[in-house]
C-alpha positions in Angstrom: -153.7 60.7 45.8 -150.7 62.3 45.3 -149.1 63.6 48.4 -146.1 65.8 48.5 -144.1 66.7 52.0 -141.4 69.3 52.2 -139.2 68.9 55.5 -136.5 67.4 57.2 -136.5 64.0 59.0 -135.1 65.3 61.9 -138.0 67.4 62.7 -140.6 65.9 65.2 -143.5 67.8 63.3 -142.0 66.2 60.3 -141.7 62.8 61.6 -145.4 62.9 63.0 -146.7 63.6 59.5 -144.5 61.0 57.9 -145.6 58.6 60.8 -149.7 59.5 60.0 -148.8 58.8 56.3 -146.9 55.4 56.8 -150.1 54.3 59.2 -152.8 55.1 56.8 -150.3 53.3 54.0 -150.5 56.4 51.8 -147.2 56.9 49.6 -145.8 60.3 49.6 -142.9 62.3 48.0 -140.4 63.7 50.5 -138.7 67.2 49.4 -135.8 68.6 51.3 -135.7 71.8 49.8 -138.9 73.6 49.9 -141.2 73.8 46.7 -140.9 77.8 45.3 -144.6 78.8 46.5 -143.8 77.4 49.8 -140.3 79.3 50.4 -142.0 82.5 49.1 -144.7 82.7 51.5 -143.3 80.9 55.0 -139.5 80.8 54.2 -138.1 77.2 55.2 -141.0 76.7 57.7 -141.8 73.1 58.0 -143.7 70.6 57.3 -145.5 71.6 54.7 -147.9 69.2 52.7 -149.5 69.3 49.5 -152.5 67.1 48.6 -153.5 66.2 45.1 -151.5 69.4 43.9 -153.4 71.2 45.9 -152.3 74.4 48.1 -149.5 73.6 50.4 -150.4 73.5 54.3 -148.0 74.1 57.0 -149.8 73.7 60.7 -149.1 70.2 61.3 -151.9 69.6 63.5 -154.5 70.4 61.1 -152.3 68.2 58.5 -152.4 65.0 60.7 -156.4 65.8 61.5 -156.9 66.1 57.9 -155.2 62.7 57.1 -157.1 61.3 60.1 -160.7 62.7 59.2 -160.4 61.6 55.5 -158.5 58.4 55.8 -160.3 56.6 58.9 -161.8 53.5 57.8 -165.0 52.7 59.7 -165.3 50.7 62.9 -166.2 47.2 62.6 -169.7 46.4 63.9 -170.0 43.5 66.6 
């Protein structure tokens, strides 16, 4: 999986996304300049995330939910 993240690490929302990626052990590329498509559509709004070169998403709560849903391992059974 290819994960691209745009944002500055001083942003708490960017930090939340980066922590979720770390927790799920997903590698990512962090960009400090917005990709042209992101800048053209939203300006310097961050974070922005693209999964597998798909469309960029900017709503951090939806991004975090997607990571949790896509990469949650099943609970072990007793």
